[in-house]
C-alpha positions as CSV (number, residue, x, y, z in Angstrom):
1,M,-24.9,-122.2,-133.9
2,L,-25.2,-120.2,-137.1
3,Q,-21.5,-120.7,-137.9
4,E,-22.0,-124.5,-137.5
5,V,-24.9,-124.4,-139.9
6,I,-22.9,-122.4,-142.5
7,N,-19.9,-124.7,-142.1
8,D,-22.1,-127.8,-142.7
9,K,-23.1,-126.3,-146.1
10,I,-19.7,-125.5,-147.4
11,V,-16.4,-127.3,-148.2
12,S,-13.7,-125.4,-146.4
13,T,-10.1,-125.4,-147.6
14,G,-8.9,-125.5,-144.0
15,N,-7.2,-122.1,-144.6
16,P,-9.3,-119.2,-143.3
17,E,-7.6,-116.7,-145.7
18,I,-8.4,-118.7,-148.8
19,D,-12.0,-119.4,-147.6
20,K,-12.5,-115.7,-147.1
21,K,-11.4,-115.0,-150.6
22,I,-13.6,-117.6,-152.2
23,G,-16.7,-116.3,-150.4
24,G,-16.6,-118.4,-147.3
25,G,-15.9,-121.8,-149.0
26,I,-17.3,-123.9,-151.8
27,P,-21.0,-124.7,-151.3
28,I,-21.8,-128.4,-150.9
29,G,-23.2,-130.0,-154.1
30,T,-21.1,-127.8,-156.4
31,L,-19.2,-128.7,-159.6
32,T,-15.9,-126.7,-159.4
33,L,-13.6,-126.2,-162.3
34,V,-10.0,-125.5,-161.4
35,E,-8.2,-124.2,-164.5
36,G,-4.7,-123.0,-164.9
37,D,-1.2,-123.0,-166.3
38,S,1.4,-125.5,-165.7
39,D,3.0,-125.1,-162.2
40,A,0.5,-122.4,-161.3
41,G,-0.6,-124.4,-158.2
42,K,-3.7,-126.3,-159.4
43,S,-2.7,-129.5,-157.6
44,V,-1.6,-127.7,-154.4
45,L,-5.0,-125.9,-154.3
46,T,-7.0,-129.1,-154.7
47,Q,-4.8,-130.9,-152.1
48,Q,-5.5,-128.0,-149.7
49,M,-9.3,-128.4,-150.4
50,A,-9.0,-132.1,-149.8
51,W,-7.3,-131.4,-146.4
52,G,-10.0,-128.9,-145.5
53,A,-12.8,-131.4,-146.3
54,L,-11.1,-134.2,-144.4
55,S,-10.7,-131.9,-141.4
56,Q,-14.4,-131.2,-141.5
57,G,-15.1,-134.9,-141.2
58,K,-16.0,-135.5,-144.8
59,R,-15.0,-138.4,-147.0
60,V,-12.7,-137.5,-149.9
61,T,-12.0,-139.5,-153.1
62,V,-9.1,-138.4,-155.4
63,Y,-8.8,-139.6,-159.0
64,T,-5.3,-138.8,-160.2
65,T,-3.3,-138.9,-163.5
66,E,-0.5,-137.0,-161.8
67,N,0.6,-139.3,-159.0
68,T,0.6,-142.8,-157.5
69,T,-1.1,-143.2,-154.2
70,R,2.3,-143.2,-152.4
71,S,3.6,-140.1,-154.2
72,L,0.4,-138.2,-153.6
73,L,0.5,-138.9,-149.9
74,R,4.2,-137.9,-149.8
75,Q,3.5,-134.7,-151.8
76,M,0.8,-133.6,-149.4
77,E,2.9,-134.4,-146.3
78,S,5.8,-132.3,-147.8
79,I,3.6,-129.2,-147.8
80,G,2.3,-129.7,-144.2
81,L,-0.9,-131.6,-145.2
82,D,-0.3,-135.0,-143.6
83,V,-3.4,-137.1,-144.5
84,S,-1.9,-140.6,-143.9
85,D,-4.3,-141.2,-140.9
86,Y,-7.3,-140.3,-143.0
87,F,-6.0,-142.7,-145.7
88,I,-5.6,-145.5,-143.2
89,M,-9.1,-145.0,-141.9
90,S,-10.4,-145.0,-145.5
91,R,-11.8,-141.5,-145.2
92,L,-9.4,-140.6,-148.0
93,K,-9.4,-142.9,-151.1
94,I,-7.0,-142.5,-154.0
95,F,-7.4,-144.0,-157.5
96,A,-5.0,-143.7,-160.4
97,L,-6.6,-143.0,-163.8
98,P,-5.0,-144.7,-166.9
99,V,-3.7,-142.2,-169.4
100,R,-2.2,-144.6,-172.0
101,G,-3.8,-147.1,-174.3
102,I,-7.4,-146.1,-173.5
103,Q,-9.8,-143.8,-175.3
104,A,-11.2,-140.7,-173.6
105,H,-14.8,-141.9,-173.8
106,E,-13.9,-145.2,-172.1
107,V,-12.3,-143.2,-169.2
108,F,-15.3,-141.0,-168.9
109,E,-17.7,-144.0,-168.8
110,R,-15.6,-145.9,-166.2
111,L,-15.1,-142.8,-164.1
112,L,-18.8,-141.9,-164.2
113,N,-19.8,-145.4,-163.2
114,H,-17.3,-145.4,-160.3
115,V,-18.5,-142.0,-159.1
116,E,-22.1,-143.0,-159.2
117,S,-21.5,-146.2,-157.2
118,H,-18.9,-144.9,-154.8
119,E,-19.9,-143.5,-151.4
120,T,-18.1,-140.3,-150.8
121,D,-18.6,-136.6,-150.1
122,I,-15.9,-134.8,-152.1
123,I,-14.5,-136.0,-155.4
124,I,-11.3,-134.5,-156.9
125,I,-10.2,-135.3,-160.5
126,D,-6.6,-134.2,-161.0
127,S,-6.7,-134.0,-163.9
128,L,-9.0,-134.3,-166.8
129,T,-6.5,-132.7,-169.1
130,P,-5.3,-135.9,-170.9
131,F,-8.8,-136.8,-171.8
132,V,-10.3,-133.4,-172.5
133,S,-7.5,-132.5,-174.8
134,H,-7.9,-135.6,-176.9
135,G,-11.6,-136.3,-176.5
136,D,-14.4,-135.2,-178.7
137,T,-15.9,-131.9,-177.5
138,Q,-19.4,-133.4,-177.3
139,E,-18.2,-136.4,-175.3
140,V,-16.4,-134.0,-172.9
141,L,-19.5,-131.9,-172.4
142,R,-21.7,-134.9,-172.0
143,F,-19.4,-136.2,-169.3
144,M,-19.4,-132.9,-167.4
145,T,-23.2,-132.7,-167.6
146,E,-23.6,-136.3,-166.3
147,I,-21.1,-135.9,-163.5
148,K,-22.7,-132.6,-162.5
149,A,-25.9,-134.5,-161.9
150,E,-24.1,-136.3,-159.1
151,C,-23.9,-133.0,-157.3
152,D,-27.6,-133.2,-156.9
153,S,-27.1,-136.0,-154.5
154,G,-24.9,-133.8,-152.3
155,K,-21.5,-134.8,-153.7
156,S,-19.1,-132.0,-154.4
157,I,-16.9,-132.5,-157.4
158,I,-13.7,-130.6,-158.3
159,A,-12.2,-131.1,-161.8
160,V,-8.8,-129.8,-162.8
161,V,-7.9,-128.8,-166.3
162,H,-4.7,-127.4,-167.8
163,A,-6.3,-124.7,-170.0
164,N,-3.4,-124.2,-172.4
165,V,-3.8,-127.6,-174.0
166,V,-7.5,-127.4,-174.5
167,D,-9.1,-125.3,-177.2
168,E,-10.8,-122.1,-176.1
169,G,-14.2,-123.1,-177.3
170,T,-14.3,-126.2,-175.2
171,M,-13.0,-124.3,-172.2
172,V,-15.7,-121.7,-172.5
173,R,-18.4,-124.4,-172.4
174,L,-16.7,-126.2,-169.5
175,R,-16.7,-122.9,-167.5
176,S,-20.3,-122.3,-168.2
177,T,-21.2,-125.9,-167.1
178,S,-19.4,-125.5,-163.7
179,D,-21.0,-123.9,-160.6
180,A,-17.6,-122.6,-159.4
181,H,-14.6,-121.6,-161.5
182,L,-11.2,-121.0,-160.0
183,R,-8.5,-119.8,-162.4
184,L,-4.7,-120.0,-161.6
185,R,-1.8,-118.4,-163.4
186,L,1.8,-117.3,-162.9
187,E,2.8,-113.7,-162.9
188,E,6.2,-112.1,-162.8
189,A,7.0,-110.0,-159.7
190,G,10.5,-108.7,-160.1
191,D,12.7,-111.7,-160.6
192,K,10.2,-114.1,-159.1
193,L,7.1,-115.9,-160.4
194,I,4.1,-115.6,-158.1
195,K,1.1,-117.9,-158.2
196,M,-2.2,-116.1,-158.6
197,L,-5.7,-117.5,-157.9
198,E,-8.6,-115.7,-159.4
199,V,-12.1,-116.6,-158.1
200,A,-14.0,-116.2,-161.3
201,K,-17.4,-117.4,-159.9
202,V,-18.8,-119.4,-157.0
203,R,-22.6,-119.8,-157.3
204,G,-24.4,-119.8,-154.0
205,A,-21.3,-118.4,-152.1
206,A,-22.1,-117.1,-148.6
207,K,-20.1,-113.9,-149.3
208,S,-19.0,-111.9,-152.4
209,T,-16.3,-113.4,-154.7
210,G,-14.3,-112.1,-157.6
211,N,-11.1,-111.9,-155.6
212,I,-7.5,-112.4,-156.7
213,I,-5.1,-114.2,-154.3
214,G,-1.3,-114.2,-154.6
215,F,0.5,-117.1,-153.0
216,N,3.7,-119.1,-152.8
217,V,4.1,-122.8,-151.9
218,E,6.6,-123.4,-149.2
219,P,8.0,-126.8,-148.0
220,G,6.4,-127.9,-144.7
221,I,4.0,-125.0,-144.8
222,G,2.1,-125.2,-148.1
223,M,0.2,-122.2,-149.5
224,R,1.4,-118.9,-148.1
225,M,-0.8,-115.9,-149.0
226,I,0.8,-112.8,-150.4
227,A,-0.9,-109.4,-150.7
228,V,-1.6,-108.8,-154.4
229,A,-0.2,-105.3,-154.3
230,K,2.9,-106.5,-152.6
231,A,3.3,-109.4,-155.1
232,K,3.2,-107.0,-158.0
233,A,5.5,-104.4,-156.4
């Protein structure tokens, strides 16, 4: 019974190893910042989180600048996360964000209005990079503050940002605004590049955080954990 209560208060990734490393899961009503380098696994991580939430019976909405609806569904299926049934049942909804011919503040306004009026449990924005990198810092922070207010209604929001194209001052303030901060990077391990996930903070986590996770992404399998010591050996 206790486990059911805990599970009802967190967003699981659907992967017990990852959940353990992030303190049991992301608490419901949390604004999570997923930050990282190109090809470090940001989208794969958020897709894993979407899968976990859907498996919990939650409704998930994805706003994407990286994919079309079809390509996102295919991409998830290719790493063992087939969500087509959830999409057909409208438990998963996917919306493409325009990245050309529109100002950042217009995107922020439209996105905020849609989030406020849309019935869902988990919101993933992959990614905010095109707008954060070209938008006014105050506009970006205002948007993050306003969208964070939606978490008070029980929605959990996951925002992805490619840190290398955003100035450090803005990134520092984005990190402080967020309730949870997951940082991804690539590290050399011999002649290979290993994806590393650092759990910088998760406010309200059921267990301790601060862990670093090494992983690879394998076709048909998805995220495969690697012991950090082994990855660096």
